[in-house]
N, C-alpha and C positions, 0 to 999 in steps of 0.2 A: 284336612278338616279343621274347623276352628279349635284351637287349643282350649282345654277346660281342665280345671283342677279336680282331682279325686281325693276323697278322704274317707276314713271309717266313720260309721254312724256314731253320733254323740247324743247325750240326753238333750231333748228339745227344750228351748227356752219357752217360758210362759208366753202364750199368745201366738206361737208359731204353729201352723197346721202340720202335724206330723206326717200326714199322708202326702202333702205337697212337698215337704222336705225330703221324704224318702223317695218319691218319684224322681225328684231332681237328682238325688244322690245316685240312684240306679242308672238314670239316663247319662249322667256325666261319666260313669264308669264304662258304659257301652261306647260312648263317644271316644273316650281316651284309649280304649282297647278295641276299636272297631274291627269286627271280624275275628277277634282273638280271645273272646271271653264268653263263657256259658252262663246259664242261670246259677249253677253251683259256684262259678267264679265270682259272680255278682255277690252272692251270699258271703263268700270268703273275704272279698275286698271291702265290703261295707260293714260287716259285722252283723247284718240282719239274718234272721233265721231263714232256712231254705224255703219254707212255705211262703213267707212274706216276700222274699226276693222273687219267687216265681209269680206271685200275684201281681207284683208291681210290673214285671216284664209283660205279663199278659195284658195289663191295662195299657201299657205303652205301645204294644203291638196293635191292640184294638183301636188306638187313637192315631195310627198311621205314622208313628215315630220310629219304631224298631221293627226289624225283620230278622228271620232266621237265615243264617248264611251257610254254614258248613259245620263239620265237626271241629270242636275247639280242643286244642291240646295244651293251652296255657291257662293258668289260673283256675284249674279244676282240682277237685280232690282225686285221690287215687282211685283207679277203676276205669271203667269205660269212659272215653271222652264224651263230653256233652255236646249239644248243638250250639254252635257259635252264634252270636248276636251282632248285628250291625245296624247302623242308621239307615232309615229309608231315604231314598233319593227322589221319591215321587210325591212328597207331601208338602210341608211348609217350605217357603223360600223367602229369602231376604232381598230387598232392593236397595242398592247403594247408588248414590248420585254424587258426582264430584263437579261442583260449579267453580271453575277457575277463570282466570283473566282471559285466556285465549281459547278455551274449549269448555264444553260440558259433556261429561261422560256418565253413562248408566251401566250398571252391572247387576245381574241376578245370579245368586248362588243358591244351591239346594242345602238341605240340612247337613250334608257331609262337608260343605264348604266348597264344592266343585262349582266352577263357573258354568252357567247354562246359557247365558246371553250377555252380550256386551255391545255397546254402540257409543260412538262419540260424534259430536258435532263441533267442528273447529270454526271459531269465530271470535274476533277481538271484541270483548264485551265491555271494554272501558268506554264510558261516555254514553252507553246505550240506556234507554229508558228501562227502569227496573221492571216495569210491567211487561215489556217485551221479553225480557230475559226470563221472568217467571212463567210466561206463557210457553216459552220454549221448553223450560223444565217440565211443565205439566204435560206437554205433548210427548216428550221423551219418556216420562214416567208411564203414560198410558200405553205407549208402544212396548215398553218392557213388561208391563202387566199382561198385555195381550199375548206376548211371546211366552211368558211364564205359564199362562193358562193353556196355551197350545201344547206345552210339554207335560201337562197334567199336574202342574205345581200350583200352590195357593200362596200368594204373597201374604206373609204374616206381619209385615211392617216394612218401613223404609227409613233410611238414614241418609243425611245430606252432609257432605263435606264442603266447607267454604274457606277461602283464604282470608280469615279475619277473626275477630273476637265475637263470640256468640253467647247468647243467653240460652243455655240448654233447657232451663225450666219453661221458658216461654217460647222456645223454638224460634227465636228471632236472631237476626244478625245485628249485633250491637254496632260493630264498625268493621267494614272491609274496605280499607282506603284505596286499594288498587282497582276496586270495582266502583268506588264512589257510593257505597251503600251505608246507610245509617238507620238503625232501628227498623229493619225490614223483616216482615214475616214471610219466610220462605215456605214453611210447612203448610200454609193454607192451600197451596195448589197441588199437594201430593195426596195419594190415597192413604186413608187411615188404616190402622191395623185391624185385626179381626175383632177387637173390642171397641173399635171406634176411636182409638187414641191417635194423636197426631204423630207425625214423623219426628224422629230425633235429629238433632243438629249438633255438629261439632266442627272444630278446626280441621282443615285437610291434613295437616301434619299429624294430628292425633290419630285420625283414622288410618293414615298411611303407616304409622308406627304399629298399629294392630294387625297389619298384614305380615309382620315378621313372626311367623308361627314358631319356628324353632327356638327363638329367643324367648317368646312368651311361654312356650311349653316348659322351658327349663327354669322359669322363674327369674330370668336374668334382669339386671338393671342396665338400661341403655338409653342413648339419646339418638333419636331419629331426626336427621336434618334434611328438610325438604327444600330443594332449590327450584324455584319457579320464577315468575316475575318478581315475587317477593321471596322471603326466606322465612321458614317456620321450623319449629322443632316439636316433636312429641317426646315427652319425658316418661319413661317406664321404669318404675322402681320395684324390684322384686316381683316382676311379672304383672304389675298393676299400673295402669295408666294414671299418671298424676296430673290433675287439672288445676290445682291451686285453689285458693279460697273462693275466687270469683270465676274460675274457669278460664283464666287468661294466661296460664303458664305456657311456656314455649315460644313466646314472641321474640325469639332470638334475632329476627330480622330488624328489630327496632332497638337493639342494643346500640348505644352511641359509640361510634368509632372516632369521630371528630366532631365536636360540638360546633365547629365553624365550617363543617362540610356542606355538601349539596343538600338542598331541601328535599324532604321525603314527602310522599303523598299523605303520610300520617300527620303532617303539620310540623314536624320537628326537623332537625338538621343532622347530617352525618350518620345516618342509620346504616347498619351493616348491609342491608339489601342494596343500598346505593353503591356499594363497592364490590359485593360478591353475588348479587342477584343476576338473573338471566340477562336482563337488558344492560346491566353494567358490563358484563362480559362481551355482549354483542357490540356495544359502543367501542370498547377498547380493541376489538378485533377488526373493526371497520365493516363488519357484516351488516350492521344496521345502516339503512339508507339515509341519505341526507335529509329525507323527509321525516325521519324518525320512525319508520315502519320496519317491520321484520318480515322475513318469509313466513308464509302461513303455516300453521301447525298441521300435523298429519290428520288423516281421517280414520285412523284406527288407533286403539289404545296401544301405546308403545312409545318409541322414541320419536320426537318431532324432527322434521327435516332440518330445523335450525340447529338442534343439538348434534345431529349427524354431520352437518356442515362444519360446525366448530371442531368436532372430532376429526373429520377428514383433513381439515387444514392443519390441525396439530400433528397428525401422523405424517403429513407432507413436510413438516418442519417450518411452517409459516411463522416467522419471527413475531409479528404482532399478536397472533393467536396464542403462541406459547407464553409470551410475556403477560397477556391478559389472564390466562389460566393460572400462571404462577402468582400474580397479584391477588386474584380472587382466592386462591388456595391459602396464601399466607394470611390474608385478612380474616378468612373464615376460621383458620386454625387458631389465630390469636383470640377470637371470640370464644371458640370452643374450649380453649385452655382455661379461660375464666370460668366457663360452665363446669368444667371438670374439677377445678379447685373448690367449687361450691358443692357439687353433687357426688363426685367420686363414683361415677358409673364405670362399668367395665368395657363397654363397647360404644363406638360411634358408628352409626349407620348413615351412609351417604345416599340420599334418595332424590327423586326428581331428576333434574338435569345433572346433578352431581354424580348420580349413579353412572351415567353414560360418559362423564368426563373424569371419572375417578382415576384413570391411569395418570392424569396430569395434575389434578387437584389433590388427590389423596396423599402423595408424598409431601407436598407442601404443608398440608394439614398436620401430618405426622411430625414434620420438622418443628413446626410452631408449638405443638403439644410437648414435644421433647424439651423445648427451650423454656416454655412458660408454665407447664403443669408441675406443681411442686412434688407430685408423687411419681413423675415419669421415670425416675431412676430405679424404682423397685416395684411399681405397679402400672406399667405403661398400658393404656387401654388399646384394644383392637380397633382399627379403623377399617371398615369394609363396605363394599357397595351393597345397596338394598337388594332384597330378593326379587322385587318387582319394580317395574319402571313406572310410567305415567298412570298405569292402572291401579297403583297401590291405594290411593285414597278411596276410590269407588269400591274396590275389593274389600278393603278393611271395613268400610261402612256397611256393605252388604253382609259380611260375616258377623258383624256385631249384632245384626238383627237375629240371625239364626242362633248365635251364641246365647242370646236372651231366652230363646225357646228351650235350649238345652239346660240352662240354669233355672228355668221356671216353667217346666212343661205343663203344669196343671192349667195355666192360662190358655194354652192351646187346646187341651183336652176338654175344657168346659165352654168352649166358644159357642 
């Protein structure tokens, strides 16, 4: 289920609706202790009196967000165990969409964060007319919405992950160089939420970073590195996604490795993705054909056949493949060491194709960090593969939608 923060009740600031704040506080505690907390436990955890806590829970139950589960033995006062509370799995749902260079994926999750539907269409979208791509996104969104309704779910919003710089306020793609997109309104083709508001938009690495539930729940600081055709990063500091002043943080793929290096689709030269991105690895392994094309991506969310092929060749000891992975890992590690010197996060998460190639790339990344990170001698960060594969951006996007319901349930209750 989507990680949420819980805290005791505090005096409300002027202008804040106390009822809305208390409903959110109660629902966050139910979500954090799903199936393990009672009404009395809510009162104890929040500092609200028993009658207020019970009233809030009754309102959340009537609104289709909370259900009674079983007898609770945690977080209750002495005496007979109370009835445990949990999130409903047949109410609001979130739609996540991942628009990438060689595929488009959709994912629907219920309020508990469980995946109820997923689908992917594999197609190289570089050079395609943006209207054709938007039409494809709209069809996939309608299919996901129909599937959700057949499960008794109601879509409460949608979120879109894209490989580029986005304007979250206007829900437009400012620049996605590998797709050739500039100032493109993606949200226009997607279903609005229950209040008629447009879909949210963010970088695919940011949403992928939000799929790392255990790290989020613990309030960790980590850097999620997503290797695709391009390379992006989601920066999470103390359990909160950091987007920067303009929402452009994490564009690690465009860190300059060599200012005289190969030209990048962003218009500059020597960017990291030209050395450690998917296609850079393919070129070095000779898997990419002389025509510049690669084997098609898979038709289910998961590892693409190309990543499988690279891994298979590496396991067989193929020298060009091992050399390509070592070079990519060293270059990536060099860039990450610089990020660590600036951010001092405790964990590096290898996502996208890096997750599947971690046995070969990971050790090289660690060696570079050991050599280049000033704190490596006494605070060496953990380098680990991501919890999810190619589904991470769509999953993180969908869960961000239901997380908004948990953090602000009154918007759902008054729809």
